[in-house]
N, C-alpha and C positions, 0 to 999 in steps of 0.2 A: 388387442392390446394388453400386455403383460400386465400383475398387479403391479403395486410400488413395492410388494416384499421381492418380488419375483424380479425386478428392475434392478433394484439396486441391496438384496439380502443373499442372495448367490453366493455360496462358500468359497469360491472362486475369488470372486472381488473381496471379500472379508479378507482373504488370506492374501493378496495382492493391497492392500492398503495398510495391513501389519509392515509388509513389507516395507512398505514406501514411508514408514514412520521410522524404522529401526535407526537412520541416520541423524535424525533427531533427537532420538529419546536419547542416542550416546553422548549427543553435544547438551543436553541437559544433566547427563552426568556429570561431566566435564563442570558445566557451572558450580554444579550443588555441590563437586568438592571443591572451589573456589572460593565457594560459601561458609563453606567449613573449616577451611583453612585461615582465616584471615582474609582472604580477598574481595569484600562486600562490595569495594567498590566498581573492582571490574568484573565481578559475577555481575552487577547492574548492567553493565553494557549500557545501551542508549536508555537502557530506564533511567539510569541516572542523571541525564540531561534532561529528561522528562517531570525527572520530581525537584530538582532544583530547579527548575525555570519556573514551574510553577509556587514551589516555597519562595523562591526571591520578588514575584511578584506578589504574591499574598503578604509578603511584610515589607514591602513597600521598597526593596532596591531593585526596580527593573533597570537603571541602568546598567549595576555590573554584568548584565548580560550580552553588553556590548564593547565592553570592557574585557578583553579576551583573559590579560596578564589576572585581573581582578576576582574574574570568574572560576581562575582554574587554581589560584590560590584560593580559594571559598574551599572547592572542591578537593583538593588537598590538606587542604584543614579537618576534614571530617574524615579520609578517607586514607593519607597519606601523599607522598608525593611521585608516586610509583605508577600514579595513573595512567592511562593514553592521554591525549590531548582531545578535550572537549571544548565544545562549540555550541551557543544556541542557537539553532542555525532553521528557524520557523518566525512567519509573521504575529504578530501581537492577537490576531485573532485563534492563534493556537495555543497559547499562551491562557486566554482568556477560559477554554474548556480546563488546559492541566490543572486552574489553580483551586477547581473543585476539587482535587483529591489530593492537593499537598499539603494538607494542614494534619496528614499522617506523616507516620515514618517513609523512611524509602520503599523500603521492601513490600509494605502493609499498601503502601499508596500505588509502585507499579502491579500488584497484584492483585487488587481492586480494580485500576482500569482496565486490565486483561479484561475479567470478567465480565464487568460493564461496558467493553467495547464489545465482548465476543454474542453475549446479550442481547445488544444491540440488533445486530448482525444476523442471529437467530431470529430473533422477533419481525425487523423487516423484511428477511425471506419467505418467514411463513406469512406474514400478511398478504406477501405477494402470491402467494400461492402453490409455493414448491414443497415437495414431501419432505415428511422429518428428516426420512434416511439420508435423502440427499443434502440434506443442511447438514443432518451430522458430519456427514463424508465430508465437508466445505471446511466445517468449525473443525475437525483433525485433523485435516490435509497436513501435509509438511510445511505449504506455505504457511499456513496460520501457528504451526507451531514455531514456525520461524521467528513470525513474529512474536511471539511472545518470548520466544527465547531472548530477541534483542530488546525487549522493551520498547517496540513500537507500533505505529497507527493505522497497520493495514487493515484490522479488523474492522476501527471506526469508517475510515474511508470507502472499503469496499461496503461497509453497510448503506456508506450514504449513495456512493455513486453504484455501485452495482444494484443495490436494494431500490435504491431513485430509480433507473433503467427498466429493471423490470414492473415498476407501478404505474409509469406511463399511460399505458393506453387505459386503465381503468380509473386510476387515480391521478390523472395529471397537475393537480397542484400540490399534493404532497409530496411525491417524485420531485416535482423540480422544486422544492422547499428542500428535500433530503440533500439532492445534486449541489447547489447553491449553498449548502452550509462547507460542501467537500471542498470548500474556499479554503480551508485553513491548510489544502496541499496543493498550490493552483497546478502545480507541474504535471499533476493527474488530469486535469481538465481539458486540454490544449484538444480536443476532439469534440466537445460535449456543447460546446455556446451556439454553434451552428447547426450541430445538430439538433439540439432542442427546437432553436430559432425552425427553423424549415417545418420540423417534424410534429412541434408539439406548443404552438406559441403559447400559450397560457402557462404551459411547463417555463418555459423561459424567463417569461414573468415573474413568474413564480421563485424562479431561482436567481435571477435578480434582488427581489426584494429581500431574501433571505441571508444571500452573499455581503448586502450592503447595510443589512440591521446587525449580522454578527462585528462586521469592522467599525460599524457605530457604536456596538454597546464596548468592543475593543478600545475603540478612541476615551468613550466618554468616563471606563473604568482604569483606566491605565494612564492618559491623560497621550498628550502628543507624544509628549519624551519618548515614548517605546514607539511610534513607527519612526518619528525622525531616526531611533537608533537602526533599526528595521531597515531604512531606505539608507544611509549613511556607513553603515558598519553590514550587517547581516546579508543584505541582497547582493553586493560587492563581494564579499565572501566567500558565497557559498559560489560566483559566478565563476571566481578565481579559482575553483577546485574543478571546475570543469578545463579550465583553460591551461592551468598550468601541472594538474595531475597530483596534486598535495592540499593538506595533508593524507601520504597516501593512505589511513584509514578510513576518509573521507570516499574519496575517488577510487580506490584500489575494488571497494565489492560494487561499482557499477556492473548492471547489467545489459543495457540501453544499445542501440545501434551506436550511438557514437562511441562506445565506452570500445567496441569491437573494430571501431576503424581507426580510431587513437593513435595508433603506432605508424598512420599515413603521416603523420601532423596533427596538428589542433585545426588549424583553417580547414585542411580537408574533409577533418572528422565535422566540423559545423558544417559545412556543406552538406555534407552526406545527410548528417542527419536532420537539416534544416528541410531536407527536400523528401525523407521519410516523412516526418513530421508532417508538411505542406500535402501530403499526398492521403493520410490519413484524416486528415481533417476535410479533406475533399470526399473522400472516401464513405466518411461517418456522416456526410449528408445526406449521403446517398441509400444510408441503412434503414431498414424496417425492423431490425430484430433484435434484442439486447444479447447477444454472443458476440456478431463483430464489432458492437459497440467497444465492450468489453476489452476487444483484443485486439480494437486498433487504442483504447487509451491508453493502454499500457505499453506499445509499438511507438507513438508519438511520444513519448516522456525522454527526453536525455539522463538527466537523471532520478533513473530508474534501479532501487536494488532489490535482492531477492526477497525481500518479506512483501516487496510491492505486488510481487506478480498474484496474490491472493485473488484479486481480479479474476486474472488471466485462471485458476484455477477453478474459481466458480463456473467461467465459460466452458474448461472441458467438463466440468458436471454436467451442466445443461446439455451438451453435446453427446456425452456417454448414452445420460437417461432417452434424449431422440433416437441413438443406436442400437441402445439394449432394447428398445421397441418396435422399431423397423429393419435394421438389419446396419451392419458393417460395412463399409466398404475396403478396397483395397489398402492396408499398410494403417488402416484409422487406429485396430486397437493400439498398435504399437506405439503410434503417437500421443496418443492419448497418454498411456502408458508412462513414455518420458516427461511428456510435459507436468503431469500428476509429481513423478517422481525426484524428479529434477530441483525443485528448492528445497530438497531437502539435502540432499548430496552436492551442494553448491559450495557449503564451506568448508567440505572436504577435499572439493575437487572445483576451484576456482577457475579451472581454462576452461570449463564449461560454459561458463558466463557466455564466451562466445558464440555457442548455438542456441541462445536463446532469439533475438530477434529472429534467427530462421524455423523455431519451434514456432513461434508467434506467428509469422507469414503461412505456414504449412497448416496451421489450424484456422487459418482464415479460408484458406482454401477448403480445406474441410468442410467449416461451416457453410461457404457456399456452393459445394458440389450438389444438396439438392435443399438450396434455399433457407427461407429463414426459420429457425430456432428460438421457441417462447415470441 
């Protein structure tokens, strides 16, 4: 067995890691240029919604989140009328989380959120016993950088789902609590309930308790109006994004199986995604290790964006660690490279999104080749 430094610190891997982050660094330069040229609203990207949602919730204006005219007028009043269309697209339980940061101005709030999310990811993965260099590689991966650049929540969700799954064998209650808190992004959890119920019943109970507790807390803090707004406006609107493909800014960045076959018609795409998701749920019930569950979690999700591939990146890191110790199979090195490199290239070459479900399937096949990993 090679040492940690030999496994993850080889010069060749360091060179590849640097190559992989170049597209994201170029994108970061574009964001910085926009910030320095008076386009703060556009430079914040999805982070603007993160801040605005928490700010309005913190100041008692939750109803504005479910009125797109008023919401976009609020943002235009801050940053001008040339912003892209924005909408609050999450349930109130996530709004409860964002309110903890939005007493700060927009950029400090978003950057503090990014730092805290990454810190949580690092802490949970370390608690799960992963080596420091592997955790560093995941934290600095293209998917992680894309998440930061978009102002999104993939680091938080990966900490909760990925970290929770890795903790299950030794700390099932804590692992279940973390998975339950990932209910802030329920579309990423289709595979998890039956997997937990079959493999870790105690963790399943803990996940249910933490998810319900967070929902109840949001109900008590924000009131029933926030949940009514979510049920009557947000949820139908986000479902409409899949069905209509509009607004293009929301639907255009999808990398799911649904998005790949959308050209066949929405009904055909829904059927195909339904079959894929159901197959993932059934396969998840049979899983005994973290890597396939992480991959199935991504593949099952119909509303999957590039930053959501941070969970896939964690799975790839675990596979690479295993193969560096035990040997690569034919083509596995190339597959892992493209899976790792891909999230950084997708903003520049969006047509590559059609390869994401295939890469996830190939990674699943690779994970199954030698049995359990972790």
